[in-house]
N, C-alpha and C positions, 0 to 999 in steps of 0.2 A: 326243643323249647329254647327261647332266648334266655340269657343269664338273668334278665330283669324279671322273668316269670318264675324262676326257680325259688323255692323256699330255702333260705340259708340257715345253716345249723352250726351250733357249737356243741361238741360232745364233751361232757365232763364226767370222768370216772377214773378211779385210781388204778384200775387194772388195764394195762396196755392191750391185752388180748381182747377185752370187752370193747375198748375204743376202736381197735382195728376191725372187729366184727361189725360194729354199728356203722362205721364209715363205709365199709364195703357194701353193706345191705342198703343203706340210703343212696349211695352214689349209683347203685345198679337200678334203682327204681325209676330214674329219669326225670323226676320233678323236684329233686333236692340237690343242694350243693353243701358240702361240709367245709366251712371256712377255717376251722381249727379244732384243736383238742386241748383239754386241760386236765390235770391229774388231781386237783383239789379246788376247794371253794375260792381261795385267794387268787389263784391263777384264773379261775372262771370269771371273777369280777373284772380283773385287768383285761382279759381278752375280750370280754363282752363290750367294754368301753372302747376298745381299739377296733374290733371287727364289726360291731353292731349287727349281730345275726337276728333273723326273724324269731328263731326259737333256740333256747338253751335247753339241751337234754341233760338234766342234772341228777347225778347220784347223790345220796344223802350222807352216808358214813364214809368219810375219807380222811386219812391222816394229813395234817398240814392245813386243814380248813374244811369244815363240814358244809353240806349243802344248804341247810337252813340258814346259817349265818350269811352265806353268799346270797341267798334269795332276799333276805332282809336288807343287805347292803345295796343290791340292785334296785330294790323298791325305794330305798332312801335316796338313791341317786336319780330316780325317775327314768330308769333305763326303758327304752322302747321294747326291748326283747321280751318275749313271753317265756316263762320258765315252765317246762314240763318235767316233773320228777319221774325218773325211771330207776327203780330200786328193787331190791329183793325183800324189803321190810314193809309190812303193812300193819304194824302195831299202832295203838293210839299215840304212843310217845313219839312216833315218827310222822304219822299221817297228819295229825292236827297242827303241830307246829309248822309244818311245811305249807299247809293251806293257809294258816293264819299269817305266815310270813309274806304271802303274796304269790304263791305258785298258781299258775293257770290250770294245771292239771296234775294228776298223780296216777302213774301206771306201774305195774309190776313187771319185772324182767322176763317173766314167763308168758307175757302177752304174745299172741301170734303176730307175725311181721305185718300183715295187712291191718291189724288192729292198731299197731304202733304207727304205721304210715297215716292212717285215718286220724289218729290222735294228734299227730304233729301238724297235719293240715288244719285241723280244728283249732289247735292252740295258736297257729299262725293267724287265724281269723279272729282270735280273741275269745273263742268259746271255751267254757269250762269243760275239762275232760277228766273223768274219774273212772278207774276200773271198777267193775261191779263189786268186788270185795271191799275196795276202799270206800265206795259210795255207801254201802251197807253199814260199814263201821262208822263212817262220819254221821250218818243219819242216827244211828244208835247213840252216838256220843252227844248229839245236840238235842235229841228228843226229850221233852219234859213230861212228867207224869200227867199233867193236865191237858195233854194234846187233844183228846177227843172233844173237849169243851172250848177249843181255841176259837177266837173270833175270826170270821172269814175275812179275806182280803177284799178291799174295795176294788172297783174296776180300774181306778188310776194306779193303785198299788200293784195290781197284776201287770199293768202296762210297764211300770217301772221295773218290776222284777223280770219280766220277759226280756227287756233290754239289757239288764244286768247279766242274764244268762248268755247273751250274745257277746259279752265282754265289753259292753259300752261303758264309757266313763261317765261320771256324774255330769260333766260339762256337756258331753254329747247327748245325754238323756235330756238335759234341760233344753238344749237346742231342738231336739226332735219333738218334744212335747210342748214347747213354747211356755216353759215355766222356768223359774229361777233355780240355780244350784241349791240354794237354801231349802227350797221346797222339795227338791229331789232328796236331799238329806233327811228331811222330815218324814217323807214317805218311807224311806229305807228304815228309819228308826222304828216306825210303826210296823213295818214288815218284819223286822227282826223280833220285835216284841210279840207279835202274833204267832210267829213260827217258833219262838223260843230258841233263837240262834244269836250269834254274836258277830258274824261277818258275812260277806257276799257269797263266798263259795258254799258255806253251810246253808244259807238261805236257798240257793239254787238246788242243792242236793235234796233238802227237805221238800221243796216245792215239787220236784220231779217225783219224789217218793209218794207224796200225797195227791199226785195227779193234778196239781194246780197248774203246772206247766207240762207241755209235751203231750 
């Protein structure tokens, strides 16, 4: 493969052994290149700005700067890189803040290597990636008691949501559907209300759970 076709990675973890293991695993796969490593969230933000990787593989609990704060800062800066959380923690106090901060996906460190490779490729394409345990927890957290009586999504709302699930931005959705960004935001507001969620990742998770997508 040429260097242009490789998916570039930044590995963020406070344990050198974990970083070494991930680097070796990805570089042996053939379609990835590791641009650098960081031991905390502050370093991650600095290196992402300098190296511009396709995907940042982010741990959450790290001394010297945690992963959620780093994800928020990258989102604030408008970083191109997608953030895929890779951690041992799947509690609500870890999962929801990371997704709300702007993480493209969330995987646990016990994921099989092929699942991890697939997740990184999907994240590079802008698709939301959630491990089954995390998806189940997220759906449980955002589901409302009135879910059985929820109003169904309109055809246009399903179109918008399907594009969101592919990681498409509001501007790109507007261009694809020949509508304004303001109209896209209105559709998303309606989608959130009907699904009982507060953000894009939660909407996608609930939509897959209810078989609205996929």
